[in-house]
C-alpha positions as CSV (number, residue, x, y, z in Angstrom):
1,X,76.1,14.1,27.0
2,X,72.8,13.3,25.3
3,X,71.9,15.0,22.0
4,X,68.7,16.9,22.0
5,X,66.2,15.1,19.8
6,X,65.6,16.8,16.4
7,X,62.2,17.3,14.9
8,X,60.9,14.5,12.6
9,X,58.8,14.9,9.5
10,X,56.7,12.4,7.8
11,X,57.1,12.7,4.0
12,X,56.6,10.8,0.8
13,X,58.5,10.6,-2.5
14,X,56.8,12.8,-5.1
15,X,59.5,12.7,-7.8
16,X,62.5,10.6,-8.8
17,X,65.1,12.3,-11.0
18,X,68.2,10.4,-12.2
19,X,71.2,12.8,-12.3
20,X,74.0,10.4,-13.4
21,X,74.3,6.6,-13.6
22,X,75.3,6.7,-9.9
23,X,73.3,9.5,-8.5
24,X,69.6,10.0,-8.2
25,X,67.5,12.8,-6.7
26,X,64.5,12.0,-4.6
27,X,62.0,14.8,-4.0
28,X,60.0,14.5,-0.7
29,X,56.9,16.4,0.2
30,X,55.3,16.6,3.7
31,X,52.9,19.0,5.3
32,X,55.4,20.0,8.0
33,X,58.5,20.3,5.8
34,X,57.9,24.1,5.5
35,X,59.1,24.2,9.2
36,X,62.4,22.5,8.4
37,X,65.0,25.0,9.6
38,X,67.8,24.9,7.0
39,X,70.2,27.7,8.0
40,X,73.4,27.0,6.1
41,X,75.1,24.8,3.4
42,X,75.9,21.1,4.2
43,X,73.1,20.7,6.7
44,X,71.8,17.1,6.7
45,X,68.8,15.1,7.9
46,X,68.5,11.4,8.9
47,X,66.4,9.7,6.2
48,X,64.5,6.7,7.6
49,X,62.6,4.2,5.6
50,X,59.7,1.9,6.7
51,X,62.0,-1.1,6.9
52,X,63.7,0.6,9.9
53,X,67.0,1.6,8.3
54,X,68.2,5.2,8.3
55,X,71.2,7.2,7.1
56,X,72.4,10.8,7.0
57,X,71.9,12.8,3.8
58,X,72.5,16.4,2.8
59,X,69.5,18.6,2.0
60,X,70.2,19.6,-1.6
61,X,67.3,22.0,-1.9
62,X,64.5,23.1,0.4
63,X,61.4,24.7,-0.9
64,X,59.3,25.7,2.1
65,X,56.4,27.1,0.2
66,X,56.0,23.8,-1.7
67,X,56.6,21.7,1.5
68,X,59.4,19.9,-0.4
69,X,63.1,18.9,-0.1
70,X,65.5,17.3,-2.6
71,X,68.0,14.7,-1.4
72,X,70.6,13.3,-3.9
73,X,71.6,9.7,-3.1
74,X,74.5,7.8,-4.5
75,X,73.5,4.4,-5.7
76,X,76.6,2.4,-4.7
77,X,77.2,-0.8,-2.8
78,X,74.6,-2.9,-1.0
79,X,73.5,-0.4,1.7
80,X,69.8,-0.6,2.5
81,X,69.2,3.1,1.7
82,X,71.0,2.9,-1.6
83,X,68.9,-0.2,-2.5
84,X,65.7,1.5,-1.5
85,X,66.6,4.7,-3.4
86,X,67.4,2.7,-6.6
87,X,63.8,1.4,-6.7
88,X,62.0,4.3,-5.0
89,X,58.8,5.5,-6.7
90,X,56.3,8.4,-6.0
91,X,54.1,7.6,-3.1
92,X,56.9,5.7,-1.1
93,X,56.9,6.8,2.6
94,X,59.8,8.0,4.6
95,X,60.7,10.1,7.7
96,X,63.2,12.9,7.9
97,X,64.8,14.0,11.2
98,X,66.9,17.1,11.7
99,X,68.6,19.1,10.5
100,X,72.1,18.8,11.9
101,X,75.5,19.9,10.8
102,X,78.0,22.6,11.7
103,X,78.3,25.7,9.6
104,X,81.6,25.7,7.6
105,X,83.2,29.2,7.8
106,X,84.5,30.8,4.7
107,X,84.6,34.5,5.7
108,X,87.9,36.1,4.6
109,X,88.8,33.3,2.2
110,X,90.9,34.5,-0.8
111,X,90.4,31.1,-2.4
112,X,88.2,28.1,-1.6
113,X,89.1,24.5,-2.3
114,X,86.2,22.0,-2.3
115,X,87.3,18.4,-2.5
116,X,84.8,15.5,-2.5
117,X,83.9,12.1,-3.7
118,X,80.4,11.2,-5.0
119,X,79.0,10.8,-1.5
120,X,80.0,14.4,-0.6
121,X,79.3,16.0,-4.0
122,X,75.7,17.2,-3.0
123,X,77.1,19.0,0.1
124,X,80.0,20.5,-1.9
125,X,77.5,21.9,-4.4
126,X,75.4,23.5,-1.6
127,X,78.6,25.4,-0.5
128,X,79.5,26.3,-4.1
129,X,76.1,27.8,-4.8
130,X,76.2,30.1,-1.7
131,X,79.8,31.4,-1.8
132,X,80.2,35.0,-2.6
133,X,80.6,35.3,-6.4
134,X,83.9,37.2,-6.2
135,X,85.7,34.3,-4.4
136,X,87.8,32.0,-6.7
137,X,86.8,28.3,-6.2
138,X,88.6,25.1,-7.1
139,X,86.2,22.1,-7.1
140,X,87.9,18.6,-7.3
141,X,85.6,15.6,-7.3
142,X,86.4,11.9,-7.6
143,X,83.7,10.0,-9.6
144,X,83.1,6.5,-10.8
145,X,83.2,7.3,-14.5
146,X,83.3,10.2,-16.9
147,X,79.5,10.1,-17.3
148,X,79.0,10.8,-13.6
149,X,79.6,14.6,-13.9
150,X,76.8,17.0,-13.1
151,X,76.2,20.6,-14.3
152,X,77.8,23.3,-12.3
153,X,76.6,26.9,-11.7
154,X,78.1,29.5,-13.9
155,X,80.4,31.7,-11.9
156,X,83.6,33.6,-12.6
157,X,86.7,32.1,-11.0
158,X,85.5,28.6,-10.9
159,X,87.8,25.7,-11.9
160,X,86.6,22.1,-11.8
161,X,88.4,18.8,-12.0
162,X,86.4,15.6,-12.4
163,X,88.6,12.6,-11.5
164,X,87.3,9.3,-13.0
165,X,88.5,6.3,-11.2
166,X,90.1,3.4,-13.1
167,X,87.9,0.3,-12.9
168,X,88.6,-1.5,-9.7
169,X,90.4,1.5,-8.2
170,X,90.2,2.1,-4.5
171,X,87.6,4.9,-3.8
172,X,89.3,8.0,-2.4
173,X,92.8,7.1,-3.6
174,X,92.7,9.2,-6.8
175,X,91.3,12.2,-4.9
176,X,94.1,12.1,-2.3
177,X,96.8,11.4,-4.9
178,X,95.6,14.4,-7.0
179,X,95.4,16.9,-4.1
180,X,98.9,15.8,-2.8
181,X,100.3,16.9,-6.2
182,X,98.3,20.2,-6.5
183,X,99.6,23.6,-5.6
184,X,97.4,25.4,-3.0
185,X,97.1,29.1,-3.3
186,X,97.8,31.4,-0.3
187,X,94.7,32.4,1.6
188,X,92.9,29.1,0.8
189,X,90.1,27.8,2.9
190,X,89.5,24.1,2.3
191,X,86.4,21.9,2.7
192,X,87.1,18.2,2.3
193,X,84.6,15.3,2.5
194,X,84.3,11.7,1.4
195,X,86.1,8.5,2.3
196,X,87.6,9.0,5.8
197,X,91.1,7.8,5.1
198,X,91.4,9.9,2.0
199,X,90.1,12.9,3.8
200,X,92.5,12.5,6.7
201,X,95.4,12.2,4.2
202,X,94.5,15.4,2.4
203,X,93.8,17.3,5.6
204,X,97.3,16.3,7.0
205,X,98.9,17.4,3.8
206,X,97.2,20.8,3.8
207,X,98.1,21.4,7.5
208,X,101.7,20.3,7.4
209,X,103.0,20.7,3.8
210,X,101.0,23.9,3.0
211,X,100.7,25.2,6.6
212,X,97.1,26.2,6.3
213,X,95.6,27.2,9.7
214,X,93.5,24.6,11.3
215,X,90.5,26.8,11.3
216,X,90.8,27.1,7.5
217,X,90.5,23.3,6.9
218,X,87.1,21.8,7.3
219,X,87.0,18.0,6.9
220,X,84.4,15.2,7.3
221,X,84.7,11.5,6.7
222,X,81.3,10.6,5.3
223,X,82.2,6.9,5.1
224,X,85.1,4.5,5.6
225,X,86.4,1.4,3.8
226,X,85.5,-1.7,5.8
227,X,83.0,0.0,8.1
228,X,79.3,-0.5,7.4
229,X,78.1,2.4,9.6
230,X,81.0,4.8,9.9
231,X,80.4,7.8,12.3
232,X,82.6,10.6,10.9
């Protein structure tokens, strides 16, 4: 089955905002971006640069009236998009295609667990900002160093854990190790994203050891060790 092509939008960088040593926000503006139909958290677009490379990124914010979107990009490894983002400047051209992404369902959740590494942190924050304020949330994020945290929205019932990897530590291992040793409240709905092997390990643990219903465990492998272009 062929996927229906998604609309594409020409855009240019209008602002570059460093968020942490490993995460930068690019703000894009384009005349047609007001028409970008963002319907729910975690939706993503394909970001293509003039050199021909492209990669999927979560839309962090969409401001239709200003014809703008924000995309937060992790500056890790030697990927062409990370290299481009590290030196991006206002005026640089790009193309956005989309959006795509399924809606994660949290209706009826008595507690929400959000578990992510740096690559999935922007998507996790889009969920956090749109959850009903009365729902308790546990946010667990693996980061490269203690200086890589970001401000979180003020809300009652939010607990957060920032897990800084040891130098040379395998990405995703600390997140999985921590979640395997964490009690999961009854009535939890979980959203997990990041390194594919770590996500699969946590998902299996929640389904088998904590007996969460499959429809209450949303998971996505954003990338995978040893694969340059992992399709999660």
